[in-house]
C-alpha positions as CSV (number, residue, x, y, z in Angstrom):
1,M,15.4,-24.9,-16.0
2,S,19.3,-24.7,-15.9
3,D,20.2,-23.1,-11.9
4,W,21.8,-19.3,-12.2
5,S,24.9,-21.3,-9.7
6,S,27.8,-23.0,-11.3
7,R,30.8,-24.7,-9.5
8,T,34.1,-22.9,-8.9
9,G,37.1,-24.3,-6.6
10,D,35.3,-26.4,-3.6
11,S,32.0,-26.2,-4.8
12,L,31.2,-23.1,-4.4
13,C,28.4,-21.1,-5.4
14,S,29.1,-18.1,-7.2
15,F,28.1,-15.6,-9.6
16,P,26.4,-17.0,-12.6
17,Q,28.6,-18.6,-15.4
18,N,25.9,-20.3,-17.3
19,L,22.7,-18.9,-17.9
20,P,19.6,-20.3,-19.1
21,A,19.3,-20.2,-22.5
22,G,18.1,-16.7,-24.2
23,I,19.7,-14.4,-20.8
24,E,23.6,-13.2,-21.2
25,L,25.3,-10.6,-19.2
26,K,27.7,-7.8,-20.6
27,L,29.1,-5.1,-19.0
28,E,28.9,-1.8,-20.7
29,P,28.9,1.9,-19.1
30,S,25.6,2.6,-17.6
31,E,23.1,4.8,-19.4
32,E,20.2,4.1,-17.0
33,P,19.8,5.4,-13.8
34,S,21.5,3.1,-11.1
35,D,20.0,4.0,-7.5
36,P,18.3,0.9,-6.3
37,L,15.0,1.8,-4.4
38,R,13.6,5.1,-4.0
39,L,13.1,4.6,-0.5
40,L,11.3,6.0,2.2
41,D,13.0,7.6,5.4
42,S,10.4,8.0,7.8
43,L,8.3,4.8,7.5
44,D,5.8,4.0,10.2
45,V,4.4,0.5,10.1
46,L,2.4,0.4,13.4
47,E,0.1,2.4,11.1
48,N,-3.2,1.0,9.8
49,W,-2.9,0.4,6.3
50,L,-5.9,2.4,6.1
51,D,-4.2,5.7,6.9
52,L,-1.7,5.8,4.4
53,A,-3.4,7.6,1.3
54,L,-2.4,6.9,-2.5
55,N,-0.7,9.8,-3.8
56,E,-2.7,11.3,-6.6
57,D,-0.9,14.9,-6.2
58,D,2.2,13.4,-7.8
59,T,1.2,14.6,-11.8
60,E,3.2,17.8,-11.8
61,Q,6.3,15.9,-10.1
62,E,8.5,13.3,-11.1
63,V,11.9,11.9,-8.7
64,L,14.4,10.2,-10.6
65,P,18.0,8.7,-9.4
66,I,20.8,10.6,-11.3
67,S,22.8,7.9,-13.4
68,D,25.8,6.5,-12.4
69,P,29.0,7.2,-15.1
70,L,30.2,3.6,-13.7
71,P,29.8,0.4,-16.1
72,Q,26.8,-1.7,-14.6
73,L,25.2,-5.4,-16.3
74,Q,22.7,-4.7,-18.4
75,Y,20.3,-7.9,-19.4
76,L,19.4,-8.8,-22.4
77,P,15.1,-10.3,-23.0
78,K,14.2,-12.6,-20.2
79,S,12.7,-15.7,-20.8
80,P,9.3,-16.3,-20.3
81,L,7.9,-16.8,-16.1
82,P,7.5,-20.8,-16.4
83,R,4.8,-20.8,-14.2
84,L,2.8,-18.4,-11.6
85,P,4.6,-17.7,-8.3
86,P,2.7,-18.9,-5.5
87,I,1.8,-15.2,-4.1
88,W,1.7,-12.6,-6.6
89,A,-0.2,-9.6,-7.4
90,Q,-0.8,-7.4,-10.5
91,S,-1.0,-4.0,-7.9
92,R,0.6,-2.4,-5.0
93,Q,-2.5,-2.1,-3.8
94,E,-3.0,-5.6,-3.2
95,V,0.2,-6.1,-1.9
96,C,-0.3,-4.1,0.7
97,E,-4.2,-5.1,1.8
98,S,-3.4,-8.8,1.5
99,F,0.1,-9.8,2.4
100,E,0.8,-8.5,6.3
101,W,4.8,-8.9,5.5
102,F,4.5,-6.1,3.3
103,R,2.3,-2.8,3.9
104,S,4.5,0.3,2.8
105,Y,2.6,1.8,-0.7
106,Q,5.5,4.2,-1.2
107,G,8.8,3.1,0.9
108,G,10.9,0.1,-0.3
109,V,11.2,-1.0,3.4
110,Y,8.5,-2.2,6.0
111,Q,9.6,-2.3,9.3
112,N,7.7,-3.0,12.8
113,N,9.3,-2.7,15.9
114,G,12.6,-1.2,14.4
115,T,13.3,-4.5,12.1
116,V,12.3,-5.0,9.0
117,K,9.4,-7.6,7.9
118,G,9.6,-6.9,3.8
119,Y,11.9,-5.8,1.6
120,F,11.1,-4.7,-2.2
121,L,13.5,-5.2,-5.0
122,S,12.6,-2.7,-8.0
123,A,14.0,-0.6,-11.1
124,F,17.5,1.3,-10.7
125,S,19.3,-1.2,-9.1
126,A,22.9,-0.3,-8.2
127,N,25.9,-1.4,-9.4
128,R,27.1,-5.1,-8.5
129,D,23.5,-5.6,-7.1
130,I,23.0,-9.3,-8.2
131,F,20.5,-12.7,-7.5
132,A,23.1,-15.0,-7.7
133,C,22.9,-18.6,-6.6
134,G,19.4,-19.2,-8.4
135,G,18.5,-16.2,-6.1
136,K,19.8,-17.4,-2.8
137,I,21.9,-15.1,-2.7
138,V,20.6,-11.1,-3.5
139,I,22.5,-8.0,-2.7
140,S,20.7,-5.1,-2.6
141,H,21.7,-1.5,-1.8
142,G,19.1,0.7,0.2
143,G,18.3,3.1,2.3
144,G,17.5,6.4,0.9
145,R,19.9,9.8,0.0
146,A,20.6,9.0,-3.4
147,A,21.3,11.6,-5.8
148,T,18.1,12.8,-8.0
149,S,16.5,14.9,-10.5
150,R,13.2,16.6,-8.9
151,T,10.9,17.6,-12.0
152,Q,7.9,19.9,-10.7
153,R,6.1,22.5,-12.5
154,G,8.5,22.1,-15.0
155,Q,11.5,23.2,-13.3
156,T,14.1,20.7,-12.8
157,T,16.3,20.7,-9.5
158,N,18.9,18.1,-9.3
159,I,19.8,17.1,-5.1
160,A,23.4,15.9,-4.5
161,A,23.6,12.7,-3.1
162,D,24.5,12.4,0.7
163,D,25.8,9.8,3.0
164,Q,23.6,6.9,4.3
165,R,24.7,6.5,8.5
166,A,24.1,4.1,10.4
167,H,21.2,5.5,12.4
168,D,19.1,6.9,9.4
169,L,15.9,4.9,10.0
170,S,16.0,2.7,6.8
171,V,19.6,1.7,7.1
172,R,19.0,1.0,11.8
173,A,16.1,-1.4,10.8
174,L,18.2,-3.4,8.1
175,I,20.9,-3.5,10.6
176,E,19.0,-4.6,13.6
177,T,17.6,-7.0,11.6
178,H,20.8,-8.8,10.7
179,R,22.2,-8.5,14.5
180,S,19.1,-10.1,15.5
181,N,19.2,-13.0,12.6
182,Q,15.5,-12.7,12.1
183,P,14.1,-13.3,8.8
184,L,12.6,-11.0,6.4
185,V,10.4,-11.1,3.0
186,L,11.8,-10.4,-0.4
187,L,9.9,-8.7,-3.1
188,I,10.2,-8.3,-6.5
189,D,8.4,-6.2,-9.3
190,D,8.6,-6.9,-13.3
191,K,11.1,-3.9,-13.0
192,Y,14.0,-5.9,-11.8
193,E,16.6,-6.7,-13.6
194,P,18.5,-9.3,-12.1
195,F,15.1,-11.8,-11.7
196,P,16.1,-14.3,-15.0
197,F,12.4,-14.7,-15.9
198,D,10.2,-11.8,-17.3
199,L,7.1,-11.4,-14.7
200,G,5.3,-9.4,-17.5
201,S,5.0,-12.8,-19.6
202,R,2.2,-13.7,-17.2
203,D,0.9,-10.7,-16.3
204,V,2.6,-10.3,-12.8
205,Y,3.6,-7.4,-11.5
206,M,4.9,-8.2,-8.0
207,A,6.0,-11.9,-7.4
208,I,6.9,-12.6,-3.3
209,L,9.9,-14.6,-3.5
210,G,10.3,-16.1,0.1
211,F,12.0,-15.6,3.6
212,Y,15.8,-14.4,3.8
213,K,18.1,-13.0,6.4
214,I,20.6,-10.6,5.6
215,I,24.0,-12.5,5.7
216,H,26.4,-9.3,5.3
217,V,26.4,-5.6,6.1
218,W,28.8,-3.0,4.6
219,G,29.5,0.2,3.7
220,K,30.8,1.1,0.3
221,L,32.3,4.2,-0.7
222,H,30.1,5.2,-3.9
223,P,32.7,6.7,-6.5
224,S,30.0,9.3,-8.0
225,G,30.3,12.4,-5.5
226,R,32.0,9.9,-2.9
227,V,29.1,9.4,-1.2
228,I,28.8,6.2,1.7
229,R,26.4,3.4,0.7
230,Y,25.2,0.5,2.5
231,K,25.0,-2.8,1.1
232,F,23.5,-6.2,2.2
233,A,23.5,-9.8,1.2
234,F,20.6,-11.3,1.5
235,Q,20.7,-15.8,2.1
236,W,17.4,-17.6,1.2
237,C,16.2,-19.4,4.4
238,E,16.2,-23.3,4.3
239,D,13.2,-25.3,5.6
240,Q,11.2,-23.5,3.4
241,G,11.4,-25.9,0.0
242,E,13.6,-24.6,-2.9
243,P,12.9,-21.2,-4.6
244,W,9.6,-21.5,-6.4
245,W,11.1,-20.0,-9.7
246,L,13.9,-23.0,-9.8
247,M,13.6,-26.3,-11.5
248,G,16.2,-28.4,-9.7
249,S,17.5,-28.1,-6.4
250,S,20.5,-26.6,-5.4
251,D,23.2,-28.8,-4.1
252,S,26.2,-26.0,-3.0
253,I,28.3,-26.4,-0.7
254,P,27.7,-24.0,2.4
255,L,30.9,-21.6,3.5
256,E,32.1,-21.3,6.8
257,P,31.8,-17.2,7.2
258,D,34.9,-17.2,9.9
259,N,36.6,-17.3,6.2
260,L,35.6,-14.4,5.2
261,Y,36.0,-11.9,7.9
262,S,39.2,-10.2,8.9
263,P,40.0,-7.4,11.8
264,C,40.8,-3.6,11.0
265,S,44.3,-2.7,13.0
266,T,42.5,0.8,13.6
267,C,38.9,0.1,14.8
268,L,39.5,-4.0,15.8
269,Q,36.1,-4.6,13.9
270,K,35.7,-7.8,11.5
271,S,34.8,-6.9,8.0
272,P,34.1,-9.5,5.0
273,R,36.3,-9.6,1.4
274,V,33.5,-8.5,-0.6
275,Y,36.0,-7.6,-3.2
276,Q,38.5,-9.6,-5.7
277,Q,40.6,-6.9,-5.5
278,A,41.7,-6.8,-1.9
279,W,40.3,-6.7,1.4
280,A,39.4,-3.5,3.1
281,C,37.6,-2.5,6.5
282,L,34.3,-2.0,5.3
283,K,33.2,0.2,8.6
284,P,31.8,3.4,7.7
285,V,32.7,5.4,11.2
286,C,36.3,4.1,11.0
287,P,39.0,6.0,10.0
288,S,40.2,3.5,7.9
289,F,37.2,3.2,6.0
290,W,38.0,1.7,2.3
291,I,41.4,1.2,2.9
292,T,43.2,-2.0,2.2
293,S,46.1,-3.8,4.3
294,T,48.7,-2.2,2.2
295,G,47.0,1.4,3.0
296,R,45.3,2.1,-0.2
297,S,42.3,2.6,-1.4
298,L,39.9,0.3,-3.2
299,P,40.2,0.9,-7.1
300,D,36.6,2.9,-8.5
301,H,36.2,-1.1,-10.7
302,L,35.8,-3.7,-8.1
303,D,34.6,-7.2,-8.3
304,Y,33.3,-9.5,-6.3
305,N,35.4,-12.0,-4.4
306,P,33.7,-15.6,-5.6
307,E,33.5,-16.9,-1.9
308,F,31.5,-13.8,-0.7
309,L,28.9,-15.3,-3.2
310,S,28.6,-17.8,-1.5
311,V,25.5,-20.0,0.7
312,I,27.0,-18.9,3.9
313,D,26.7,-22.3,6.6
314,F,23.0,-23.0,7.0
315,R,20.2,-20.6,7.7
316,P,17.5,-22.7,8.9
317,L,13.9,-20.8,9.3
318,P,12.6,-20.2,12.8
319,L,9.7,-22.3,13.8
320,A,7.6,-19.3,14.3
321,Y,8.0,-18.4,10.4
322,R,7.1,-22.0,9.1
323,N,3.9,-21.5,7.1
324,A,3.8,-18.2,8.1
325,L,4.3,-17.0,4.6
326,L,0.7,-17.1,3.1
327,P,-2.0,-15.2,4.2
328,K,-4.8,-16.9,6.4
329,P,-7.8,-17.5,4.6
330,P,-10.7,-15.0,5.5
331,V,-12.8,-16.0,7.9
332,L,-16.4,-16.2,5.6
333,E,-18.8,-16.8,8.6
334,P,-17.8,-15.6,11.7
335,K,-19.5,-16.6,15.2
336,D,-20.5,-13.2,16.2
337,G,-21.7,-12.2,12.8
338,I,-20.0,-9.6,12.3
339,T,-18.3,-8.8,9.2
340,T,-17.5,-5.3,9.1
341,S,-14.7,-5.3,11.5
342,Y,-11.7,-3.9,10.5
343,R,-10.3,-7.5,9.5
344,Y,-12.9,-7.5,6.6
345,S,-11.7,-4.3,5.1
346,R,-8.4,-6.4,4.2
347,G,-7.8,-7.9,0.8
348,W,-7.1,-12.2,0.3
349,H,-4.6,-14.3,-1.1
350,C,-6.4,-17.4,-3.8
351,G,-5.6,-20.8,-3.1
352,N,-6.3,-21.2,-6.5
353,C,-3.9,-19.4,-8.3
354,G,-2.0,-17.8,-6.2
355,R,-3.0,-14.1,-6.3
356,L,-3.5,-11.8,-4.1
357,S,-6.3,-9.5,-4.3
358,S,-8.3,-6.4,-2.8
359,R,-11.9,-7.1,-1.8
360,S,-14.1,-5.5,-4.2
361,A,-17.0,-6.5,-3.5
362,W,-19.5,-6.4,-0.7
363,E,-21.4,-9.6,-1.0
364,H,-18.3,-11.5,-1.5
365,Y,-14.2,-12.2,-2.1
366,E,-13.5,-12.3,-5.8
367,C,-10.2,-13.4,-7.7
368,P,-9.9,-11.2,-10.4
369,N,-7.3,-14.1,-12.2
370,C,-9.2,-17.5,-12.0
371,K,-12.6,-16.1,-10.9
372,D,-12.7,-18.1,-7.3
373,T,-15.6,-16.6,-5.4
374,H,-16.1,-17.3,-1.5
375,A,-19.4,-15.5,-0.3
376,I,-19.2,-13.5,2.9
377,V,-22.3,-14.6,5.5
378,G,-23.0,-12.3,8.0
379,N,-25.4,-11.0,10.1
380,V,-27.6,-7.4,9.9
381,R,-25.9,-5.0,12.3
382,P,-29.2,-3.3,14.1
383,A,-28.6,0.2,14.4
384,N,-29.0,0.4,18.2
385,T,-26.4,-2.0,18.8
386,L,-23.8,1.0,17.9
387,T,-25.2,3.7,19.3
388,S,-22.9,2.6,22.4
389,I,-19.8,3.4,20.3
390,R,-17.6,5.9,21.3
391,V,-16.9,8.4,19.2
392,P,-13.7,9.7,19.2
393,V,-14.8,13.7,17.5
394,T,-17.7,13.8,19.9
395,D,-15.9,14.3,23.5
396,K,-14.9,17.4,22.4
397,F,-18.5,18.7,21.5
398,V,-21.9,17.4,21.0
399,D,-23.4,18.9,17.8
400,S,-20.7,21.0,16.3
401,L,-17.4,22.9,16.9
402,I,-16.6,26.4,14.5
403,D,-13.2,27.4,14.5
404,P,-13.5,31.3,15.4
405,Y,-11.0,32.0,12.7
406,S,-12.4,30.3,9.6
407,G,-15.4,32.8,9.1
408,A,-18.3,30.8,9.3
409,L,-21.4,32.2,10.9
410,L,-24.1,29.3,13.0
411,F,-27.5,30.2,13.3
412,M,-28.3,28.2,15.9
413,F,-31.4,25.7,16.8
414,N,-34.4,26.2,14.8
415,H,-37.5,23.7,15.7
416,F,-39.9,22.0,13.2
417,D,-42.5,19.2,13.8
418,A,-41.4,15.8,12.5
419,E,-44.0,13.1,12.3
420,G,-46.2,14.5,15.2
421,A,-42.9,15.3,17.4
422,T,-40.2,17.8,17.7
423,G,-37.3,18.2,15.4
424,R,-34.3,20.8,15.0
425,Y,-31.8,22.1,12.7
426,Q,-28.7,24.1,12.5
427,T,-27.2,26.3,9.8
428,F,-23.9,27.0,8.9
429,I,-23.4,30.1,6.5
430,L,-19.9,29.3,4.9
431,P,-17.8,32.9,3.9
432,E,-17.4,34.3,0.7
433,E,-21.0,33.1,-0.2
434,K,-19.2,29.6,-0.4
435,G,-22.9,27.8,0.4
436,K,-24.8,26.8,3.4
437,I,-24.8,23.9,6.0
438,H,-28.4,22.1,7.0
439,L,-27.9,19.5,10.1
440,I,-31.4,17.6,10.3
441,Q,-32.0,16.3,13.9
442,T,-35.3,14.4,14.5
443,N,-36.2,12.9,18.0
444,R,-36.0,9.0,18.7
445,M,-38.8,8.0,17.5
446,A,-38.6,9.6,13.9
447,K,-35.3,7.9,13.7
448,V,-36.7,4.7,13.3
449,E,-37.2,4.9,9.6
450,A,-33.5,5.9,9.3
451,D,-32.5,2.6,11.3
452,R,-34.7,0.4,9.3
453,I,-33.5,1.9,6.1
454,F,-29.7,1.2,7.3
455,E,-30.6,-2.3,8.2
456,A,-32.2,-2.7,4.4
457,Y,-28.9,-1.4,3.1
458,Q,-26.9,-4.4,4.8
459,R,-29.6,-7.0,3.7
460,Q,-29.6,-6.1,0.0
461,A,-25.9,-5.2,0.1
462,S,-25.5,-8.8,1.3
463,D,-27.7,-10.4,-1.2
464,G,-26.3,-8.9,-4.1
465,T,-29.3,-6.6,-4.8
466,L,-27.7,-3.5,-4.1
467,L,-24.0,-3.9,-5.5
468,F,-21.9,-2.5,-3.3
469,R,-18.3,-2.2,-5.0
470,R,-15.2,-0.3,-5.0
471,W,-14.5,1.0,-8.4
472,P,-11.1,1.7,-9.6
473,L,-9.4,5.5,-9.8
474,R,-10.3,6.9,-12.7
475,S,-7.0,9.1,-12.9
476,T,-3.7,7.7,-11.4
477,K,-0.4,7.5,-12.5
478,C,-0.2,3.9,-11.4
479,R,0.9,1.1,-14.1
480,Y,-1.9,-0.7,-12.3
481,R,-5.5,-0.7,-11.9
482,V,-6.1,0.9,-8.2
483,L,-9.0,0.5,-6.6
484,H,-10.8,3.9,-4.4
485,L,-9.5,4.5,-1.2
486,I,-12.2,7.3,-0.5
487,S,-10.2,9.8,1.2
488,V,-10.2,13.6,2.6
489,V,-7.6,13.8,4.9
490,H,-7.6,10.1,5.9
491,T,-7.7,6.9,3.6
492,Q,-11.0,5.1,4.3
493,W,-12.1,2.1,2.9
494,C,-15.5,2.0,1.3
495,F,-18.1,0.2,-1.3
496,V,-19.9,2.9,-3.6
497,S,-23.1,2.4,-5.7
498,A,-24.7,5.5,-7.6
499,W,-28.1,6.2,-9.1
500,P,-27.7,7.7,-11.1
501,V,-25.1,10.7,-12.5
502,P,-22.4,13.6,-11.6
503,H,-22.2,17.1,-10.5
504,E,-24.1,18.6,-7.9
505,L,-25.6,21.9,-7.1
506,L,-27.0,20.6,-4.0
507,F,-27.1,17.5,-2.4
508,A,-28.0,15.7,1.0
509,K,-26.3,12.9,2.8
510,L,-29.0,10.6,5.4
511,C,-26.1,9.9,8.2
512,L,-23.6,11.5,10.1
513,T,-20.8,12.7,7.4
514,I,-19.9,14.0,3.9
515,T,-17.6,12.1,1.4
516,Q,-16.1,13.6,-2.1
517,Y,-18.3,12.2,-5.3
518,V,-16.6,9.1,-6.7
519,G,-19.6,7.4,-8.5
520,G,-18.8,8.4,-12.2
521,T,-21.6,7.8,-14.8
522,S,-20.7,4.5,-15.8
523,N,-21.3,2.4,-13.0
524,T,-24.9,3.8,-12.2
525,V,-28.4,2.4,-12.0
526,P,-31.4,4.1,-13.1
527,F,-34.2,4.3,-9.7
528,D,-36.5,1.8,-11.8
529,R,-33.9,-0.5,-11.3
530,A,-32.8,0.9,-7.9
531,P,-33.0,-1.8,-5.0
532,S,-36.1,-0.6,-2.2
533,A,-33.3,0.8,0.2
534,V,-32.1,3.3,-2.5
535,I,-35.6,4.5,-3.0
536,Q,-36.3,4.8,0.5
537,A,-33.4,6.9,1.8
538,R,-34.4,9.6,-1.4
539,K,-37.8,9.6,0.1
540,L,-36.9,10.5,4.2
541,I,-33.9,13.0,2.6
542,E,-36.4,14.7,1.0
543,K,-39.1,14.3,3.6
544,R,-36.8,15.5,5.7
545,I,-35.8,18.8,4.2
546,L,-39.2,19.4,3.1
547,E,-40.0,19.2,7.1
548,A,-37.1,21.4,8.5
549,L,-36.6,24.1,5.7
550,G,-40.0,24.1,4.0
551,V,-38.5,23.7,0.4
552,P,-39.4,20.9,-1.7
553,Y,-36.7,19.1,-3.4
554,T,-36.8,16.0,-6.1
555,F,-33.2,14.9,-5.8
556,N,-32.4,12.7,-9.3
557,E,-29.3,10.6,-8.0
558,V,-28.1,8.6,-4.6
559,L,-24.7,7.8,-4.2
560,S,-24.6,5.1,-1.7
561,A,-21.3,4.2,0.4
562,A,-20.7,2.0,2.9
563,Y,-17.4,2.3,5.3
564,M,-16.0,-0.3,7.5
565,E,-15.3,-0.6,11.1
566,Q,-17.5,1.2,13.6
567,Q,-19.7,4.2,13.6
568,K,-22.3,5.6,15.4
569,M,-25.3,6.3,13.3
570,A,-27.6,8.8,14.6
571,G,-30.1,9.1,11.4
572,D,-29.0,13.0,10.6
573,V,-29.8,14.6,7.5
574,L,-26.9,17.0,6.4
575,V,-28.1,19.1,3.7
576,M,-25.4,20.8,1.9
577,E,-26.3,24.3,-0.3
578,G,-24.1,24.9,-2.7
579,A,-21.5,23.9,-5.3
580,G,-18.6,26.0,-3.5
581,V,-19.3,23.4,0.0
582,Q,-17.7,20.6,-1.8
583,D,-15.2,23.1,-3.7
584,Y,-14.2,23.9,-0.3
585,Y,-14.9,21.8,2.7
586,E,-14.5,17.9,3.5
587,C,-15.0,16.0,6.3
588,V,-12.8,12.9,7.2
589,P,-15.1,9.8,7.5
590,C,-14.1,7.0,9.8
591,N,-15.5,3.9,10.7
592,F,-18.6,1.5,9.9
593,R,-21.6,3.4,8.2
594,I,-23.5,3.3,5.3
595,A,-24.2,7.2,3.6
596,A,-26.9,7.8,1.2
597,T,-25.8,10.7,-0.9
598,A,-29.1,12.5,-2.7
599,R,-28.0,15.0,-5.5
600,L,-29.8,17.4,-7.0
601,I,-28.2,17.8,-11.0
602,S,-29.7,20.3,-13.8
603,P,-29.7,19.1,-17.2
604,E,-26.7,21.5,-17.7
605,H,-24.6,19.2,-15.7
606,Y,-25.9,15.7,-17.1
């Protein structure tokens, strides 16, 4: 491949003039939106990624940047990607679950402790956003507040652009990253036009470019609406080899940065000469912002200064960052034998083909691309080892707490005989005849059977007898496969297995909490082929209901869900009577547990 860079003047690397075969550039009025990245203004990256729900409620909303009337670069068809990237993915979920440098499901800037760790380049590049010097210099505009056209329920509303400010969350983090000289990771997707190759030719949706440093930050007066935008110039960090998309090496001579900067006579701060037409103060807070040394404003049509599009001195990668880009391989056989902790909810990076993958199977990691598989070997966790784990919700109450304004009624404890000992249950009557909830609790001795089933689930899931899987969402606007993140209020990570089909009139759960139905009919197994743990769970649920409520039920479906992390397992049975319970009430699942939900499905709902 020919390098995108060309030599001008004193061997400086500048805007590409000799392009790879099959790629041409032309300048023409834009007919496409030119806002760069749709970034969130409130990104908290200290979050556990499990708490970020994929928004499936956007089916009636559409937010698009408003087109900019100025000309912008239009790219003709690209060459096929010559090789797979060292790190790539087919969905954003795979990146967020497997790559520590970027965990933002919706934003373009991922930050931690006030500095940026990852920056995502996608569609809607702004005017003069470029990929120069073979990708060693990248200029992008990000930070939000762009003009948008929002469509919701058939109504379109235009939202005017607003000035970006240095204290805006994303802008502030990017400026601080520049000030502290910290590296960050650049990512692209298949809609990032300046990249010279077609990622889609190899079914690559997102690719990690590598570590960069921000070498320039400046304000730009956007002609459309006369609003201020911040631009950022990123430079490839040395000591990580040549960019993976380049065939040969780059031998450009670095430029001394002091040659580019001049002080403003008003604010006394230095600004680089970004544009060929003239130098101007590029500090948005300065009264002379966008004013040249001759006292005139910069024109609307601007060209980059060739020297500005050059590699700036030597940008080494700090020792702490070397070999830190590739995700660490998962621990397949932990010393403590525990494979249900948080780290096992993460995805993994395939060393064979570079694919980032979400973990979709309980018993192993598997690369969807090259099918490389690694078994996960762990110990069965006895139920009694989890009983001492603190569950935050029980700090406020023992069994239940009803909001006085909820309209729900509670019938206090009723007692029943449970295998020669006394058990008890509570009944909650929901308002407007939406249904009932029965919480059935047995004595400690009677819970031994539930404990054995809990351990049987783990053994059979580990050896593949019971196929716990994360199934793809059946309805989503995402262009690529998205695995279930079982969600009520908070997103949770779980595996699901079902026997045999959907829609509920009454169901019971062997465990503490409930979850919405996600099984579907395509991933079910008949009871005559179901693992013994599932059969035992259904039998125990039916027995407890008969003992407590005196009503015989024969359920014809069991939905089993295994949740990672830590969870106190009590072996209780929760009976939810009436279809309205699931229509109007949901419960937040949390931490490690295995829940078996038995359902009674009438023929008209098959």
